[in-house]
Structure formats: structure tokens, C-alpha cells
N, CA, C and O atoms as CSV, one atom per row, in Angstrom:
chain,resi,resn,atom,element,x,y,z
A,1,MET,N,N,0.911,-1.247,0.078
A,1,MET,CA,C,0.038,0.027,0.111
A,1,MET,C,C,0.862,1.186,-0.014
A,1,MET,O,O,1.828,1.250,0.746
A,2,ALA,N,N,0.655,2.187,-0.889
A,2,ALA,CA,C,1.513,3.361,-1.039
A,2,ALA,C,C,0.778,4.548,-0.334
A,2,ALA,O,O,-0.427,4.773,-0.448
A,3,PHE,N,N,1.614,5.239,0.370
A,3,PHE,CA,C,1.200,6.587,1.005
A,3,PHE,C,C,2.027,7.720,0.591
A,3,PHE,O,O,2.892,7.579,-0.273
A,4,GLU,N,N,1.786,8.909,1.207
A,4,GLU,CA,C,2.501,10.081,0.925
A,4,GLU,C,C,3.994,9.854,1.487
A,4,GLU,O,O,4.275,9.258,2.527
A,5,ASN,N,N,4.834,10.412,0.643
A,5,ASN,CA,C,6.330,10.306,0.839
A,5,ASN,C,C,6.970,9.062,0.356
A,5,ASN,O,O,8.191,8.923,0.431
A,6,ASP,N,N,6.117,8.062,-0.184
A,6,ASP,CA,C,6.688,6.741,-0.677
A,6,ASP,C,C,7.131,6.894,-2.011
A,6,ASP,O,O,6.569,7.687,-2.767
A,7,VAL,N,N,8.164,6.149,-2.389
A,7,VAL,CA,C,8.673,6.161,-3.735
A,7,VAL,C,C,8.053,5.088,-4.474
A,7,VAL,O,O,7.930,3.971,-3.972
A,8,VAL,N,N,7.584,5.412,-5.849
A,8,VAL,CA,C,6.943,4.363,-6.511
A,8,VAL,C,C,7.742,4.319,-8.006
A,8,VAL,O,O,8.351,5.281,-8.474
A,9,LEU,N,N,7.629,3.202,-8.552
A,9,LEU,CA,C,8.222,2.912,-9.932
A,9,LEU,C,C,6.971,2.939,-10.845
A,9,LEU,O,O,6.048,2.159,-10.607
A,10,ILE,N,N,6.906,3.827,-11.902
A,10,ILE,CA,C,5.940,3.868,-12.758
A,10,ILE,C,C,6.119,3.048,-14.001
A,10,ILE,O,O,7.090,3.253,-14.729
A,11,TYR,N,N,5.218,2.119,-14.279
A,11,TYR,CA,C,5.410,1.316,-15.436
A,11,TYR,C,C,4.328,1.943,-16.550
A,11,TYR,O,O,3.150,2.254,-16.372
A,12,PHE,N,N,5.079,2.010,-17.666
A,12,PHE,CA,C,4.283,2.442,-18.865
A,12,PHE,C,C,4.348,1.386,-19.934
A,12,PHE,O,O,5.432,0.983,-20.354
A,13,GLU,N,N,3.164,0.925,-20.387
A,13,GLU,CA,C,3.119,-0.232,-21.296
A,13,GLU,C,C,3.899,-1.435,-20.804
A,13,GLU,O,O,4.612,-2.079,-21.574
A,14,ASP,N,N,3.770,-1.727,-19.560
A,14,ASP,CA,C,4.424,-2.783,-18.922
A,14,ASP,C,C,5.972,-2.729,-18.811
A,14,ASP,O,O,6.621,-3.736,-18.528
A,15,GLN,N,N,6.505,-1.599,-19.029
A,15,GLN,CA,C,7.948,-1.391,-18.947
A,15,GLN,C,C,8.174,-0.313,-17.867
A,15,GLN,O,O,7.391,0.631,-17.753
A,16,PRO,N,N,9.269,-0.467,-17.067
A,16,PRO,CA,C,9.490,0.470,-15.983
A,16,PRO,C,C,10.008,1.867,-16.755
A,16,PRO,O,O,10.855,1.888,-17.647
A,17,ALA,N,N,9.394,2.876,-16.277
A,17,ALA,CA,C,9.521,4.262,-17.009
A,17,ALA,C,C,10.405,5.225,-16.265
A,17,ALA,O,O,11.402,5.757,-16.752
A,18,THR,N,N,9.889,5.432,-14.868
A,18,THR,CA,C,10.493,6.373,-14.066
A,18,THR,C,C,10.105,6.189,-12.724
A,18,THR,O,O,9.079,5.553,-12.480
A,19,PHE,N,N,10.866,6.712,-11.735
A,19,PHE,CA,C,10.617,6.842,-10.273
A,19,PHE,C,C,9.872,8.084,-10.029
A,19,PHE,O,O,10.039,9.075,-10.739
A,20,ALA,N,N,9.035,8.052,-9.017
A,20,ALA,CA,C,8.307,9.182,-8.465
A,20,ALA,C,C,8.178,9.074,-6.929
A,20,ALA,O,O,8.206,7.982,-6.361
A,21,ARG,N,N,8.040,10.206,-6.302
A,21,ARG,CA,C,7.671,10.276,-4.776
A,21,ARG,C,C,6.297,10.799,-4.752
A,21,ARG,O,O,5.971,11.768,-5.438
A,22,ILE,N,N,5.468,10.163,-3.957
A,22,ILE,CA,C,4.083,10.675,-3.753
A,22,ILE,C,C,4.137,11.782,-2.818
A,22,ILE,O,O,4.491,11.662,-1.645
A,23,GLU,N,N,3.756,12.924,-3.401
A,23,GLU,CA,C,3.809,14.190,-2.508
A,23,GLU,C,C,2.536,14.389,-1.637
A,23,GLU,O,O,2.562,14.829,-0.488
A,24,SER,N,N,1.374,14.000,-2.342
A,24,SER,CA,C,0.135,14.187,-1.550
A,24,SER,C,C,-0.962,13.271,-2.260
A,24,SER,O,O,-0.950,12.962,-3.451
A,25,ILE,N,N,-1.907,12.894,-1.315
A,25,ILE,CA,C,-3.052,12.083,-1.884
A,25,ILE,C,C,-4.367,12.789,-1.166
A,25,ILE,O,O,-4.638,12.598,0.019
A,26,ASP,N,N,-5.115,13.600,-2.014
A,26,ASP,CA,C,-6.189,14.227,-1.554
A,26,ASP,C,C,-7.489,13.744,-2.103
A,26,ASP,O,O,-7.501,13.415,-3.289
A,27,PRO,N,N,-8.553,13.659,-1.421
A,27,PRO,CA,C,-9.875,13.070,-1.867
A,27,PRO,C,C,-10.266,14.046,-3.068
A,27,PRO,O,O,-10.028,15.254,-3.076
A,28,ASP,N,N,-10.905,13.332,-4.081
A,28,ASP,CA,C,-11.638,14.088,-5.151
A,28,ASP,C,C,-13.026,14.225,-4.742
A,28,ASP,O,O,-13.496,13.650,-3.760
A,29,ILE,N,N,-13.696,15.029,-5.544
A,29,ILE,CA,C,-15.181,15.233,-5.339
A,29,ILE,C,C,-15.910,13.957,-5.653
A,29,ILE,O,O,-17.011,13.775,-5.132
A,30,LYS,N,N,-15.410,13.089,-6.433
A,30,LYS,CA,C,-16.092,11.886,-6.632
A,30,LYS,C,C,-15.536,10.809,-5.462
A,30,LYS,O,O,-14.372,10.800,-5.060
A,31,ARG,N,N,-16.466,10.016,-5.054
A,31,ARG,CA,C,-16.222,9.108,-4.007
A,31,ARG,C,C,-15.253,7.992,-4.491
A,31,ARG,O,O,-15.419,7.412,-5.564
A,32,ASP,N,N,-14.278,7.738,-3.675
A,32,ASP,CA,C,-13.233,6.629,-3.936
A,32,ASP,C,C,-12.153,7.039,-5.005
A,32,ASP,O,O,-11.400,6.198,-5.497
A,33,TRP,N,N,-12.113,8.391,-5.346
A,33,TRP,CA,C,-11.113,8.895,-6.217
A,33,TRP,C,C,-10.321,9.836,-5.518
A,33,TRP,O,O,-10.810,10.500,-4.604
A,34,TYR,N,N,-9.037,9.963,-5.898
A,34,TYR,CA,C,-7.994,10.733,-5.215
A,34,TYR,C,C,-7.217,11.520,-6.151
A,34,TYR,O,O,-6.901,11.055,-7.247
A,35,HIS,N,N,-6.857,12.808,-5.741
A,35,HIS,CA,C,-5.862,13.646,-6.528
A,35,HIS,C,C,-4.479,13.237,-5.934
A,35,HIS,O,O,-4.154,13.512,-4.779
A,36,VAL,N,N,-3.681,12.550,-6.828
A,36,VAL,CA,C,-2.377,12.086,-6.394
A,36,VAL,C,C,-1.356,13.011,-7.065
A,36,VAL,O,O,-1.317,13.179,-8.284
A,37,THR,N,N,-0.514,13.613,-6.168
A,37,THR,CA,C,0.437,14.548,-6.789
A,37,THR,C,C,1.872,13.727,-6.580
A,37,THR,O,O,2.301,13.275,-5.519
A,38,LEU,N,N,2.436,13.671,-7.786
A,38,LEU,CA,C,3.669,12.855,-7.920
A,38,LEU,C,C,4.792,13.851,-8.181
A,38,LEU,O,O,4.597,14.798,-8.942
A,39,LEU,N,N,5.989,13.660,-7.557
A,39,LEU,CA,C,7.243,14.341,-7.944
A,39,LEU,C,C,8.090,13.257,-8.821
A,39,LEU,O,O,8.698,12.301,-8.338
A,40,LEU,N,N,8.011,13.591,-10.203
A,40,LEU,CA,C,8.698,12.639,-11.081
A,40,LEU,C,C,10.231,13.008,-10.947
A,40,LEU,O,O,10.719,14.119,-11.155
A,41,LEU,N,N,10.883,11.874,-10.565
A,41,LEU,CA,C,12.313,11.942,-10.378
A,41,LEU,C,C,13.054,11.708,-11.737
A,41,LEU,O,O,13.607,10.659,-12.067
A,42,THR,N,N,12.972,12.854,-12.466
A,42,THR,CA,C,13.525,12.822,-13.769
A,42,THR,C,C,14.435,14.147,-13.879
A,42,THR,O,O,14.518,14.937,-12.939
A,43,ILE,N,N,15.058,14.314,-15.003
A,43,ILE,CA,C,15.899,15.512,-15.134
A,43,ILE,C,C,15.279,16.359,-16.203
A,43,ILE,O,O,15.386,15.923,-17.349
A,44,PRO,N,N,14.670,17.457,-16.033
A,44,PRO,CA,C,14.472,18.055,-14.661
A,44,PRO,C,C,13.341,17.390,-13.986
A,44,PRO,O,O,12.509,16.763,-14.642
A,45,VAL,N,N,13.273,17.506,-12.649
A,45,VAL,CA,C,12.217,16.918,-11.920
A,45,VAL,C,C,10.798,17.683,-12.356
A,45,VAL,O,O,10.803,18.873,-12.673
A,46,GLN,N,N,9.770,17.000,-12.340
A,46,GLN,CA,C,8.454,17.457,-12.660
A,46,GLN,C,C,7.461,17.102,-11.568
A,46,GLN,O,O,7.670,16.107,-10.873
A,47,THR,N,N,6.414,17.849,-11.386
A,47,THR,CA,C,5.281,17.528,-10.562
A,47,THR,C,C,4.055,17.273,-11.404
A,47,THR,O,O,3.789,18.066,-12.307
A,48,VAL,N,N,3.377,16.342,-11.198
A,48,VAL,CA,C,2.066,16.006,-11.932
A,48,VAL,C,C,1.057,15.621,-10.871
A,48,VAL,O,O,1.350,15.245,-9.736
A,49,THR,N,N,-0.123,15.749,-11.348
A,49,THR,CA,C,-1.317,15.388,-10.419
A,49,THR,C,C,-2.243,14.603,-11.153
A,49,THR,O,O,-2.888,15.131,-12.060
A,50,TRP,N,N,-2.400,13.292,-10.843
A,50,TRP,CA,C,-3.225,12.328,-11.467
A,50,TRP,C,C,-4.454,12.074,-10.558
A,50,TRP,O,O,-4.345,12.020,-9.333
A,51,ILE,N,N,-5.640,11.921,-11.219
A,51,ILE,CA,C,-6.842,11.455,-10.412
A,51,ILE,C,C,-6.978,9.976,-10.446
A,51,ILE,O,O,-7.306,9.448,-11.508
A,52,LEU,N,N,-6.772,9.301,-9.452
A,52,LEU,CA,C,-6.769,7.930,-9.277
A,52,LEU,C,C,-7.586,7.294,-8.154
A,52,LEU,O,O,-7.806,7.889,-7.099
A,53,ARG,N,N,-8.025,6.072,-8.420
A,53,ARG,CA,C,-8.737,5.225,-7.437
A,53,ARG,C,C,-7.641,4.761,-6.490
A,53,ARG,O,O,-6.482,4.763,-6.903
A,54,ARG,N,N,-7.950,4.318,-5.109
A,54,ARG,CA,C,-7.107,3.778,-4.191
A,54,ARG,C,C,-6.428,2.539,-4.856
A,54,ARG,O,O,-5.199,2.478,-4.833
A,55,ALA,N,N,-7.105,1.619,-5.404
A,55,ALA,CA,C,-6.662,0.435,-6.125
A,55,ALA,C,C,-5.426,0.785,-7.092
A,55,ALA,O,O,-4.404,0.099,-7.089
A,56,TYR,N,N,-5.583,1.788,-7.833
A,56,TYR,CA,C,-4.606,2.211,-8.852
A,56,TYR,C,C,-3.319,2.621,-8.075
A,56,TYR,O,O,-2.196,2.268,-8.433
A,57,ILE,N,N,-3.574,3.403,-6.969
A,57,ILE,CA,C,-2.435,3.911,-6.195
A,57,ILE,C,C,-1.566,2.724,-5.545
A,57,ILE,O,O,-0.372,2.812,-5.258
A,58,ASN,N,N,-2.403,1.581,-5.364
A,58,ASN,CA,C,-1.746,0.303,-4.731
A,58,ASN,C,C,-1.292,-0.567,-5.799
A,58,ASN,O,O,-0.853,-1.659,-5.439
A,59,GLY,N,N,-1.309,-0.296,-7.094
A,59,GLY,CA,C,-0.613,-1.209,-8.013
A,59,GLY,C,C,-1.544,-1.867,-9.043
A,59,GLY,O,O,-1.085,-2.684,-9.841
A,60,THR,N,N,-2.752,-1.552,-9.041
A,60,THR,CA,C,-3.673,-2.037,-9.990
A,60,THR,C,C,-3.468,-1.332,-11.288
A,60,THR,O,O,-3.438,-0.102,-11.326
A,61,PRO,N,N,-3.320,-2.091,-12.383
A,61,PRO,CA,C,-3.102,-1.256,-13.707
A,61,PRO,C,C,-4.334,-0.541,-14.076
A,61,PRO,O,O,-5.466,-0.902,-13.755
A,62,PHE,N,N,-3.999,0.624,-14.858
A,62,PHE,CA,C,-5.093,1.400,-15.215
A,62,PHE,C,C,-4.611,2.089,-16.606
A,62,PHE,O,O,-3.454,1.979,-17.013
A,63,THR,N,N,-5.479,2.706,-17.191
A,63,THR,CA,C,-5.085,3.316,-18.650
A,63,THR,C,C,-5.068,4.697,-18.616
A,63,THR,O,O,-5.815,5.311,-17.854
A,64,MET,N,N,-4.170,5.341,-19.480
A,64,MET,CA,C,-4.309,6.876,-19.681
A,64,MET,C,C,-4.084,6.942,-21.207
A,64,MET,O,O,-3.123,6.452,-21.801
A,65,ASN,N,N,-5.017,7.556,-21.700
A,65,ASN,CA,C,-4.921,7.615,-23.200
A,65,ASN,C,C,-4.852,6.413,-23.967
A,65,ASN,O,O,-4.263,6.380,-25.047
A,66,GLY,N,N,-5.487,5.315,-23.410
A,66,GLY,CA,C,-5.355,4.048,-24.052
A,66,GLY,C,C,-4.042,3.243,-23.678
A,66,GLY,O,O,-3.879,2.078,-24.042
A,67,LYS,N,N,-3.109,3.953,-22.917
A,67,LYS,CA,C,-1.813,3.229,-22.716
A,67,LYS,C,C,-1.809,2.709,-21.184
A,67,LYS,O,O,-2.243,3.412,-20.271
A,68,SER,N,N,-1.292,1.443,-20.991
A,68,SER,CA,C,-1.389,0.908,-19.838
A,68,SER,C,C,-0.386,1.478,-18.754
A,68,SER,O,O,0.787,1.607,-19.104
A,69,VAL,N,N,-0.722,1.800,-17.575
A,69,VAL,CA,C,0.130,2.436,-16.551
A,69,VAL,C,C,-0.098,1.668,-15.258
A,69,VAL,O,O,-1.193,1.158,-15.019
A,70,ARG,N,N,0.936,1.583,-14.423
A,70,ARG,CA,C,0.973,0.837,-13.244
A,70,ARG,C,C,1.959,1.508,-12.311
A,70,ARG,O,O,3.049,1.874,-12.751
A,71,LEU,N,N,1.602,1.698,-10.949
A,71,LEU,CA,C,2.361,2.125,-9.964
A,71,LEU,C,C,2.866,1.024,-8.975
A,71,LEU,O,O,2.087,0.201,-8.494
A,72,GLU,N,N,4.194,1.044,-8.693
A,72,GLU,CA,C,4.603,-0.172,-7.807
A,72,GLU,C,C,5.435,0.560,-6.707
A,72,GLU,O,O,6.446,1.191,-7.014
A,73,LYS,N,N,5.009,0.467,-5.468
A,73,LYS,CA,C,5.756,0.889,-4.433
A,73,LYS,C,C,7.178,0.297,-4.348
A,73,LYS,O,O,7.368,-0.918,-4.403
A,74,VAL,N,N,8.091,1.128,-4.221
A,74,VAL,CA,C,9.639,0.674,-4.018
A,74,VAL,C,C,9.906,0.464,-2.441
A,74,VAL,O,O,9.839,1.393,-1.637
A,75,GLU,N,N,10.183,-0.725,-2.130
A,75,GLU,CA,C,10.381,-1.016,-0.601
A,75,GLU,C,C,11.898,-0.689,-0.358
A,75,GLU,O,O,12.829,-0.906,-1.134
A,76,LYS,N,N,11.941,-0.131,0.870
A,76,LYS,CA,C,13.228,0.410,1.483
A,76,LYS,C,C,14.154,-0.914,1.624
A,76,LYS,O,O,13.698,-1.988,2.016
A,77,VAL,N,N,15.390,-0.729,1.290
A,77,VAL,CA,C,16.374,-1.819,1.479
A,77,VAL,C,C,17.347,-1.374,2.478
A,77,VAL,O,O,17.842,-0.247,2.477
A,78,ASP,N,N,17.624,-2.358,3.390
A,78,ASP,CA,C,18.698,-2.050,4.433
A,78,ASP,C,C,19.997,-2.139,3.775
A,78,ASP,O,O,20.470,-3.220,3.427
A,79,SER,N,N,20.596,-0.990,3.595
A,79,SER,CA,C,21.884,-0.814,2.891
A,79,SER,C,C,22.964,-1.578,3.627
A,79,SER,O,O,23.806,-2.162,2.945
A,80,LYS,N,N,23.027,-1.633,4.923
A,80,LYS,CA,C,24.048,-2.524,5.596
A,80,LYS,C,C,23.926,-3.892,5.207
A,80,LYS,O,O,24.938,-4.484,4.831
A,81,PHE,N,N,22.795,-4.490,5.249
A,81,PHE,CA,C,22.442,-5.882,4.873
A,81,PHE,C,C,22.809,-6.225,3.420
A,81,PHE,O,O,23.292,-7.300,3.064
A,82,GLU,N,N,22.523,-5.183,2.626
A,82,GLU,CA,C,22.631,-5.450,1.161
A,82,GLU,C,C,24.221,-5.392,0.893
A,82,GLU,O,O,24.682,-6.155,0.045
A,83,THR,N,N,25.006,-4.579,1.535
A,83,THR,CA,C,26.430,-4.564,1.176
A,83,THR,C,C,27.124,-5.719,1.807
A,83,THR,O,O,28.037,-6.257,1.181
A,84,LYS,N,N,26.769,-6.170,3.032
A,84,LYS,CA,C,27.366,-7.301,3.637
A,84,LYS,C,C,27.118,-8.661,2.781
A,84,LYS,O,O,27.957,-9.543,2.598
A,85,ALA,N,N,25.873,-8.638,2.330
A,85,ALA,CA,C,25.411,-9.793,1.644
A,85,ALA,C,C,26.193,-9.999,0.387
A,85,ALA,O,O,26.349,-11.146,-0.032
A,86,GLN,N,N,26.691,-8.984,-0.238
A,86,GLN,CA,C,27.418,-9.085,-1.550
A,86,GLN,C,C,28.986,-9.397,-1.317
A,86,GLN,O,O,29.705,-9.732,-2.258
A,87,LEU,N,N,29.440,-9.270,-0.065
A,87,LEU,CA,C,30.823,-9.592,0.212
A,87,LEU,C,C,31.177,-11.100,0.337
A,87,LEU,O,O,30.329,-11.834,0.844
A,88,ASN,N,N,32.305,-11.601,-0.062
A,88,ASN,CA,C,32.817,-12.737,0.119
A,88,ASN,C,C,33.173,-12.974,1.690
A,88,ASN,O,O,33.324,-12.013,2.444
A,89,PRO,N,N,33.286,-14.202,2.089
A,89,PRO,CA,C,33.628,-14.381,3.630
A,89,PRO,C,C,34.844,-13.762,4.188
A,89,PRO,O,O,34.860,-13.314,5.335
A,90,SER,N,N,35.930,-13.727,3.349
A,90,SER,CA,C,37.238,-13.128,3.794
A,90,SER,C,C,37.022,-11.541,3.843
A,90,SER,O,O,37.619,-10.868,4.683
A,91,GLU,N,N,36.241,-11.028,3.010
A,91,GLU,CA,C,36.079,-9.519,3.052
A,91,GLU,C,C,35.140,-9.157,4.302
A,91,GLU,O,O,35.326,-8.113,4.927
A,92,LYS,N,N,34.207,-9.989,4.611
A,92,LYS,CA,C,33.342,-9.827,5.772
A,92,LYS,C,C,34.225,-9.909,7.100
A,92,LYS,O,O,33.994,-9.161,8.050
A,93,GLU,N,N,35.234,-10.843,7.114
A,93,GLU,CA,C,36.030,-10.944,8.201
A,93,GLU,C,C,36.915,-9.803,8.413
A,93,GLU,O,O,37.143,-9.396,9.553
A,94,LYS,N,N,37.460,-9.231,7.309
A,94,LYS,CA,C,38.253,-7.970,7.491
A,94,LYS,C,C,37.435,-6.813,7.956
A,94,LYS,O,O,37.945,-6.017,8.744
A,95,ILE,N,N,36.176,-6.644,7.525
A,95,ILE,CA,C,35.348,-5.627,8.146
A,95,ILE,C,C,35.070,-5.868,9.481
A,95,ILE,O,O,35.184,-4.917,10.254
A,96,LYS,N,N,34.690,-7.071,9.956
A,96,LYS,CA,C,34.491,-7.430,11.262
A,96,LYS,C,C,35.658,-7.155,12.199
A,96,LYS,O,O,35.448,-6.656,13.304
A,97,ASN,N,N,36.905,-7.472,11.779
A,97,ASN,CA,C,38.180,-7.237,12.625
A,97,ASN,C,C,38.649,-5.855,12.432
A,97,ASN,O,O,39.647,-5.548,13.083
A,98,GLY,N,N,38.134,-4.969,11.674
A,98,GLY,CA,C,38.583,-3.611,11.483
A,98,GLY,C,C,39.892,-3.638,10.633
A,98,GLY,O,O,40.671,-2.695,10.779
A,99,ASN,N,N,40.187,-4.590,9.797
A,99,ASN,CA,C,41.404,-4.736,8.981
A,99,ASN,C,C,41.199,-4.428,7.603
A,99,ASN,O,O,42.000,-4.844,6.765
A,100,GLY,N,N,40.158,-3.708,7.267
A,100,GLY,CA,C,39.938,-3.280,5.881
A,100,GLY,C,C,40.866,-2.326,5.370
A,100,GLY,O,O,41.595,-1.701,6.140
A,101,THR,N,N,40.904,-2.145,3.997
A,101,THR,CA,C,41.835,-1.319,3.276
A,101,THR,C,C,41.035,0.033,3.119
A,101,THR,O,O,39.848,0.054,2.795
A,102,ILE,N,N,41.769,1.129,3.370
A,102,ILE,CA,C,41.090,2.412,3.145
A,102,ILE,C,C,41.691,2.958,1.772
A,102,ILE,O,O,42.902,3.085,1.589
A,103,ILE,N,N,40.754,3.254,0.868
A,103,ILE,CA,C,41.312,3.790,-0.482
A,103,ILE,C,C,40.771,5.301,-0.408
A,103,ILE,O,O,39.564,5.537,-0.371
A,104,PRO,N,N,41.642,6.194,-0.392
A,104,PRO,CA,C,41.182,7.715,-0.425
A,104,PRO,C,C,40.616,8.057,-1.883
A,104,PRO,O,O,41.041,7.506,-2.899
A,105,PHE,N,N,39.727,8.914,-1.872
A,105,PHE,CA,C,39.086,9.571,-3.052
A,105,PHE,C,C,40.095,10.308,-3.818
A,105,PHE,O,O,40.105,10.294,-5.049
A,106,ARG,N,N,40.903,10.919,-3.143
A,106,ARG,CA,C,42.003,11.778,-3.819
A,106,ARG,C,C,43.384,11.560,-3.372
A,106,ARG,O,O,43.614,11.243,-2.205
A,107,LYS,N,N,44.331,11.717,-4.257
A,107,LYS,CA,C,45.768,11.351,-3.834
A,107,LYS,C,C,46.111,12.193,-2.692
A,107,LYS,O,O,45.886,13.403,-2.699
A,108,ILE,N,N,46.665,11.564,-1.684
A,108,ILE,CA,C,47.254,12.374,-0.582
A,108,ILE,C,C,48.642,12.710,-0.868
A,108,ILE,O,O,49.457,11.835,-1.160
A,109,GLU,N,N,48.972,14.068,-0.787
A,109,GLU,CA,C,50.149,14.697,-1.172
A,109,GLU,C,C,51.204,14.480,-0.104
A,109,GLU,O,O,50.783,14.463,1.052
A,110,SER,N,N,52.468,14.315,-0.292
A,110,SER,CA,C,53.483,14.167,0.750
A,110,SER,C,C,53.738,15.504,1.330
A,110,SER,O,O,53.713,16.541,0.666
A,111,LYS,N,N,53.997,15.434,2.658
A,111,LYS,CA,C,54.446,16.785,3.360
A,111,LYS,C,C,55.817,17.180,2.917
A,111,LYS,O,O,56.090,18.379,2.875
A,112,ASN,N,N,56.727,16.260,2.573
A,112,ASN,CA,C,58.078,16.525,2.304
A,112,ASN,C,C,58.160,16.785,0.775
A,112,ASN,O,O,58.877,16.041,0.105
A,113,LYS,N,N,57.515,17.731,0.217
A,113,LYS,CA,C,57.428,18.026,-1.235
A,113,LYS,C,C,58.660,18.757,-1.535
A,113,LYS,O,O,59.083,19.590,-0.733
A,114,ASP,N,N,59.289,18.496,-2.674
A,114,ASP,CA,C,60.397,19.308,-3.240
A,114,ASP,C,C,59.947,20.637,-3.735
A,114,ASP,O,O,58.909,20.712,-4.393
A,115,MET,N,N,60.664,21.694,-3.461
A,115,MET,CA,C,60.117,22.994,-3.971
A,115,MET,C,C,60.841,23.443,-5.152
A,115,MET,O,O,60.527,24.496,-5.706
């Protein structure tokens, strides 16, 4: 079930098209319909408001101008678990013991530089 501030993946014609964050869900004048404001996470970002039923917000396919559209809530992933799951056992042991290798993003210059 998707709510405000959730990130959803928008499928267009059964293909993933873009991500969006649900900014607001406000009731429409028609019963069981809602104004759903989405922040499309594109470049540049865009805000759109679609009038949808609750079932459509929760993943039931619908059509716009004859084209199939579907919203799918993106579940939060625990980044610590995801990273550790991808490491082999020896790398996990290095992290556990604090013996990992530190790789700087920029080259560290020597203090004894010749002038």
C-alpha cells in the first residue's frame, strides 16, 4: 500500500519508465477517487497530479489515453544488509576485525614535497 512520501516505480506499457515520490493524496469530489500529486524523479524533476482510485495507487493497472500504466511501491532496502550480503567471507572478516583497506578518493600529497 502506497502513502505520501513513498517512492513508486511507474510502469508504462508494462515497462519501467521512471521513479516518483508521492507528494500528496487528496480526496476528489467523486467518491473513492483521489488527487495524487507525484514528484517525477527525472531530469528536470516535474510535478504531476493524477486522479486515481485507491486500487490504482496500490498497484492495479489502469490506462491513460489508452496506454497501460501501473504504480509499484519501492520497498526500502537495508543498505548495511545489502552491502554485507554481497561480500565474500574473507572480506566480511576484514570488516568485522577492522582490518579493511582504506582507499582515499583523492591522492594524498606528501608533506616533504620538493620545492
